[in-house]
N, C-alpha and C positions, 0 to 999 in steps of 0.2 A: 546472954547471947552475945556473941562477937561476930561481926561481919566486916569483910574488907575485900578489896580488889587487888589482884596482882597483875600488872601489865606485862605483856610479852607473849611470845608464841609458846603454848603449852608443849612440854616434852614428856614422852612416855618413860616409865621406869624400865621396862624391858628386862632382859636377862643380864646376869653378871658373870664375869669370868674370874677364876682364881688364877693368880700369877705367882710365880716363885721369884724371889729376889736373887741378886747376885751372891756368890759365895764370899761375902765380906764380913759376916757377923762373927761373934765369938763362938767357940765350940758349943754345939747343941747340948741340951740337957739330957737327951735320951742316950746318945752313944758317947758323947764327949770327944768325938773325933772330927766329924764334919763341921764345916763352918758355914752352914746354910742360913740365909736370912729367912725369917718367917714368911709364909705366904700372905698375900693381900688380895683384896677383891676390888675389881674395877667394873663399872657398868659398860655394857656394849654401846650404848648411846652416849656420845660425848657431850650432848646438850643437857643430860639429866642433872649433873651436879650443879651447873650454873642456875638452872631453873629451880632446883631445890633451895639454893641459897637465896634466890629472889623471894620464894615463898616464906622462908624463915625470916628474912628482913622485913617483909610486909606484916608478918604475924607479930613480930616484936614491936613494930610501930603501932599496930592496932591494939595490942594488949594494954599498954600503959599501966604497968604494975599490977595487973590482974593476976590472981593466983591460977595455977593449973586446975583443970577440972579433974576430980578424982573418981567420979562414978561413971555411969554409962553416958555416951555422947551421941548426938545426932549431927551428921555433917551433910550439908547441901552444897553441891558444886555446879557451877555453870561455866563450862569451857567455851569461850567465844573464839571460834576458829577463823583464820583468814580465808577469804573466798579466792578461788583460783580465777585467773583472767578469763577463762572460758565461760564464766557466769555472766560476763558483761558484754554488751553491745556498745556501739559508739554513742548511743543515746542514753545508756544507763544499764541497769540490771535487767537481765532477761526475764520474761514473764514466767518461764518454766524452770527457773533456777531453784534448786532445792533449798529448803529452810534449814535443814539439819545436816550436819557433817556425818555422812554415812560410811566414810572410808577410814583408813588408818590415819592416826594412831587410835587404838582401841580405848574406849572410855574407862575400862578397868585398869589399864596400864597408866593412863593419865591420873586416875584417882590414887593409885599406889604412890606415885610421885608426891602428890599433895599430902597424903596421910603420913608418909615418911618424913616430909618436911615439917609437919606439925608436931611430930613425936618429940617429947621432952619439952615442948614449949606450951602447948595447949592441953595435952594429956600425957600420961606416963608412957603409954604404949598404944599403937593403933588397934590393939585388940579391944580397947575400951569403946570403940565405935560400934554401936549396936544398930544404927540406922544410917544408910548412905544413899543419897539421891544425887545423880549426876546426869547432866545433859550436855550435848555438843551442838549448839546452834552456830550457824555462820554469822559473822559480824558484817554489817553493811551500814555503818553510821547510825545505829540505834534501832532496835526492834523491841517487841514486847519481851522476848526472852533475854536479850542482852542490851538494855537501854543505854549503857555507857558508851557503846560504839567502838571500843578498842578490842584488840586481841588480848587474851589473858584468861584469868579464872576469877570468878566471884565466889568467895568462900563464906559460908555461914555455919557457925558452930554453936550448938545449943546443948546445955546439960539436960539430961533426962533423969529426973528424980525418981520416976517410976516407969518401968518398962511394962507395956501391956503385952501379955502373952496371947497368941492367937487362940481363939475358941472354935469349937466345932461349927458354930453358926458362920464364922468367917470363911471356913473352908467351903461351905455350901454356897455362900454368896459369890465366891470366886469361881464356882463351877468345877471345883476339884473334888467333889464328894465321892466320885467313883474311883479316884486315883488312890486316895489314902487307904491304908490297910485296915 
């Protein structure tokens, strides 16, 4: 199991745009006449690439010559998000201030950024992740969910030697017995 903290404000993956380069390249292989540069993909959010680089750097520091995980992987993520000024009074945190960050960015887009940053370092591809847990508590100097007190993401990666398949008893326990065909 590997665990580490990446300081910084988490950035979501979001959508990407395909762009065409200028007409400076050599003649294309298809027609041999046009001089189009190949298309390239850029993320919509300008903060995504720097955040991914921070994740990769922290992962490399935490690995310390450990090999990639080749089988199924469990990833746990705790995104400690900054609190807005409206959560505070002059004397401190409001009593009714929420504990969890319930607005954008979405937890799935934040998770995509982390998983893409860990690809080729911790595992071959993010399709190897069979279990993903992610929460977004606010940070306010250390709580039970984010004891380090800073904005960022705490990442815990664990190899799963044996994946347990859900059984019919699990479906009944979750109260989904009437839903399954």
